[in-house]
N, C-alpha and C positions, 0 to 999 in steps of 0.2 A: 358177533357183528352181523347186521342185517345185510343179507346178500344182494337183496334188490337194491339197496340204496348204493351198494359198493359198484354194482354194475353201472349204475347211472353216473356216479360221480367221476370214476376213473376214465372212461372213454372222453369225457368232456375236456378235462385238462391235458390230456394226451393229444386229443385233437387241436387243442390251443396251440401248444408246443409245436405240433407238426406243422400248422399253418405259419406260425411265427418264422419258423425255418425256412418252410418251402413254399407256401401258397402263393406268396407275393413275389419274391425277388430271387428264386433260385432257378436252378435246371443246367446249369453248366459250371465249368471249371471254377474260376474265381467267383462267379455270381452265385454258386451255391451257398455261400457265404452270406449273400446279400441281406436276407431278412432279417436274421439275428442281429447283424451288425447295424442295420437300419434301425432297428428296434431300440437300440441302447445308445447309438451313437451321440444323440443330443442330451444325454442325461448323465448327471454325475454319478461315480461309482457307487456311493452310499445308497443312492435311489435304487440303483440297479438292484441291489441286494434286498431291499424293501420290497420292490416290485415282485421279484421272483419269489420271495416268501408269500406274498399275498396270492399270487397266482395258483399256489397250492393249497391255500387255506379254504375251508369249507364257507367261511363268511364271503369270500370272494364271489363265489357262484351264486350266492343268495343276492349279492349286491349287483353282480355284473359290472361290466364297464360303463362309465357314464357317456362315452362317446359313441356315435353312431355314424356309419357310412351312409349319407343320405343320397349320394348320386355316383354314378360310374366315374372311375378315376383310371387315367392311362399313365404309366409308370415306365419310363426308359431305363434299362439296367445294362450297364456296361461293366465287364471285367477288363481290367487295363493292363497291358503289357508292362513289363519292368522297365523303367527309364534309366538307362545307363548313367552311372555316376551320381546318382541323386540319392541323398540319405534317405532311411526309411521314415523319419520324422519330419520330413519336408512336404508341403503339400504339393509339389511337384510331381510327387509319385502318381498323381491322377492325370497327368498331362500326356500319357502314352498312347499308343494304338490301342483301340477297342479289339482285344482278342475274342471278346463275347459280346454280342449286342442282342438284345431281346426287348421286346415290347409287352408289357403285362397289363391287362385290363381286369380290374375288380369291378364287378356289376352287381350291386345289391337288389336290383330289379329283377333278374332271373336267378341271381345267387349262383353266378358262376365265375370262374376265374379262366381268363384265355391268356395263353403264352405264346407269342410269336417269336420263333428264333429266326434271326436275320443272319446269313451267312457273312463273315468278315470280308469275303472278297467280291460282295455284291457290287456290281458296276452302277455308279452314281455320279451326278453332276455336283460337284461342291464349288459354290460361289466363290470367285477369286482364285480358285485352284484349277478348275477344269474337270474332266472325266477322270475318276480314279476309283480307288476301292473305298467302300464306306467306313473302313477301319481307320483311315486317315482324318476323318472329320474331327475327332476328340483332339488330335495332334495341332491342327491348324486353328482350331477356334474353341476348344474345350467343350463343355457340355451344351452350351448354347448353340454352337454351330452343329453338333452332334444332333440335338432335337431339330433343328430347322430342316437339316437334310434329311432325317427320317420322316418328317412330317410331309415334306415335299415328295417323298419317294412313296409315301403310303396315301396319296390322293388327299393331301392336306388334313390328315388326322390330327387332332389336338392332343398334344402330349402336356400332360399337368405336372408331373413331377419326374425327378431323375435320381438314380442312384449309381455311384461309381464305386467299385470295389478294386483295389489294388492288388497286385500279385502277391502271393505269399500267404493270403487269407485262406485259400482253399486247404492247402497242405495242414496248416495248423487246426482248421475245423475238424478234418478227418481224425488227426491225431488226438484231438479233445473227446471226439466221440468214441474212441477206442477202436478204430478202424470200421470198415464197412464191407458187407458181403456183396461181391457182384460176380456174374457169371461172365467169364472171357470167352467169346465165342469162337476165337481163332487165336493161333500163336501171334505174339506181338513183339517183334525184335527189331530194334533200330538203334543206330549209334551215330551221333553227331557231335564230333570231337570240338567243333568250333563253338556250339552252344553248350559243351559239358553235358550232353544229354546222352544216357543210355537207357532204352526201354527194353525189358526182358520179361514178359507176362506169359506164363503158360496157359493152355485151354482148360476151362473147368471153372467150378466154383471156388471163389477164394475169398479171405478176408484180406483187403487191401489196407496198408497203412497209408499215411498221407503222400509220401513219395510214390508209392505204387500207384495211387488212385489218380494222381497227377500225370503219370505214364500212361494209364488207361485212357485219360482224356487226351492227351497231346498227341498220341500215336496217329499218324497220318499216312493211311495206306494210299498206294499209288493209283488205285482204281477210282475211288471215291473222294479221296482228299478230304476237304474240310467238311463235305456233307456227311461222311462218316463220322467225323468228330461231333457234330451236332447230334446224331443218333446216340452216341455214346455218351453225350451230356444228358441226354433225357432217360437213357438207362440209369445213369447214375442218380438221377433225381428220383426214380422208382426206388432205388434201393435206400436213398436217404429217407424216403418215407417210412420205410419198415425200421431204421434205426433209430430215427428220433422219436418215433412214438414208443419206444422201448422204455420201460419204467426205470431201467439202470441209467438212464442218460441224465435224469433229472438232477442228481446231485452235482453234475458236471456244469451245469448251466451258469452259475455265478461265474466261474472261472472263464468259460467261454466268452461271457458277455464283456469281462474285462479285457481280455486277450484281443479281441477283434475291434475294439473301439477305434484303434489307429488305422484301420484298413478301409474305412468308409467315409465317402462325401456323398451328403444326399441334402436335399432341400425340402424333404418330409418334415413337418412339424412333429412334436412329440404326440399332441392331441390327434393328428392324423394317423398316426402309427397305432395308437390305442383303437381308433374308430375300425382300422383294417383288421387289428387282432380281434375285435369283437366281431367284426364281420365273419372272420374265419372259424369262429367257434362252432356254428351250425352247419358249416359246410361239410361235405363227404368227399372221398377221395375221387369218386368219378366226376365232380364239379370241376376238376382241374383239367382243362383242355389244352394240349400241346400241339402246335402245328409249326410247320417250317415254311418260310417264304418261297412260294413255288417259283420254279425257274430251270435252268439248264446250266451246265459248265460250258464255257465259251470253247469253240473249235480251235486247233492248234494255229492256224493262220488268220483268225478272225479278227483279233485285236493285238496290240503290241504287248499285252501281258495277258495272264489267266484271270478270268473273271467268273463271277456267277451272274448270269443274265436273266432278269426278272421275266416271268411270264405274266404279262399284264392282266390278261384274263384270269388267270389263277389268282393273282393277287387280289383282284378287285372281288373275287368269289370268297376268299378268305375274310377280307375286310367286312363284308356283309354278313357272314355266317358266325364269326368270332367276335367282331369288335363294333357291331351295329352300325357300319358305314353304309348309308344308303346312297346309291347312285343311279343316275338317270338311266344308264344302260340295263339297270335291273327294275325298272318300273315297267313290270309286265302289264299293268293296267292300261298302258297308253300304247293302242295298236299302232299309232302313226309314228312312234318313236323309232328313229332310224337306227338307234343304238341298242334296240331292244335285246335283252339277254338271249343267247343261244342255247338252249338246254341239252344236255347230253344224257341220254338214258343210262341208268346204271348198267344196263346190259352191255353198254359199250365200253365200260371202264377197264382198265388193265388190271386185271386180279391174279396176283401171284399166290399159290397155293404151296405151303411149305410143312413138311411133315416133322412133328415132333413127339409122335406117338411111336409105340413099340411095334406097330404094324406097319411093315415096309412098304405096303402099297397103298397106304391111306391117301396120300396126296394125290396119286394117279386116278384113283377110284372117284374121290370127292370132286376133282376137276372135271372129271367126265360128267358127273352128275350136274355140276353147275353148267357145262356146256349144253347138256340135255334140257335145261331149264331155260335156255335162251341167252345165257350169258357167252358172248362169242368171242371175248378177249381173255380167255383164262389160260394159264400157263403154270407148269410145275417149276419150282426152283429147288436147289440142293438142300437136303435135310437140315434141320435146326440142330445144332450139336449137343442139345440138352433135351431130355424128356420132359414133358409138361403134362399135368393132369388135366388143365382145362384147355380148351380152344379159345384163340384170340382173334377177333376181326380187327386188324390193326388199321387205323385211318391214316394212312401213309400221306395221301394227298389232301387231306382235310375234309373228305367228303363224309361228313357224319350221317346224313340222311340215306346215303347210298349203302353205307355199311350196315345200317340197320335193314335195308332191303335185303342184302346178301344174308345177314344173319337170320332173318325170318325165313329165307329160302332153305337155308341149311336146318333150322329147326333147333340150333344150339350155337354156343358160343357166347363170349363176353367181348362187348365193344371195348376196344383200347385206343382212346383218342390222343395217340402220340404218333411220332413219325419214326418209329423204331423197326418198320417192317423192311421189305425188300425194296432197295433204292431203285426208282424208276417205275414202279407200280403205284396205282391210285389207291388200292387196297391190298393188304397181305393177310391172307388166312393161315395162321399157324396152328396146325391141328394137334390138339392133345389127346389124352387117352380117351375123353369123353366122346371123340368122334367115332370109337369103335362101335358103340350101340348103333349109330346111323349107318355105317358101312354094313352091319350084319343084317339090318333090316333091309337095305338095297339088295344085298346078296339073296336073301329070302324072296324078295319079290321077283327077282330075275329067275331064280329056281322055278318059281310057280308058273311062270310064263309057259 
């Protein structure tokens, strides 16, 4: 066999399946299932098998897909809670609360995919209902009301399509994949007899089955609550990346496709889905940017209930950087604009430094180095419970350009465009073993003085 041709063909179809599963409609509990379900929901099972065969045939790659994504598309993705007393085959299974809510943008102009996670407790105004949590919108008015509420919440952004995924999808997906490898950063134990829920996961790397993966997602710690859940959803998405690009998954795909048809409601046409799949073929992993809607948890006596209160300036910044929404307040060319954007220097961002290397003082010494370079809001947090080879500059608050400034200042590290760092920080630097070279250099410089 020609090795060069093998190296070319294998990554292409693996990337295709990776993006079918993930790039468009996943990142959270039930919606981790959304992509593959949406792909096959409008199609008869016989055609599913034919399509799967074509995706792995050499002629397919010479032919490519006939559909192209010609313009950006925004897709609302909701993972729906179980609706009590409703049979699995009833369309009413999609009428529950949205346990998960995301906005996904596929943009062929810059060849990027942006994923915005919206906390389910986000405080919004629902027409005819009043001020409540955004996860109620689907209950009161289905996907149309949910779309309308999110559009109003995000400065009238236009939502083009939707995908709703019912509960039960996620567990079956993980089982069909043969489990998923995840690092559990802390002991997770919780019992709720009323929900018949027991969570019991130990610290460390584990291959989780469907039930355990659901526990990993559903665990709601007291300190960070729903925001911690969103972080774990993004961690799981990263784990799914590795799993679905494994060659051993391919034989399982026809069964997965048939099993999940019952779990998805979408208005994406089959042609649109093929265009999205075609768009995904040439994307790399770093082309997927994940961010959380900026905000804060409400204070104990601030409202009648607990909410995620939107940071409007942060929201507007995210919409501009990730979703191409241009607002007057960001028109820096107009010096007379009273709403002109107020820039914050990267030096003022809250930067958490976390050690994930074998050198105990790594975080302290590199935090001091950053402070000496002018970053005046740097702090050290508890060590990460797993050792890493490479340093990550985690874009916790969505500040991509500032992450690059910090990375360039350090002289090493990979940009991680997710919200999986220290909650409350703008950027989190998780130091790996590659940080030791920089530390040794700094120590030598200090000794030479």
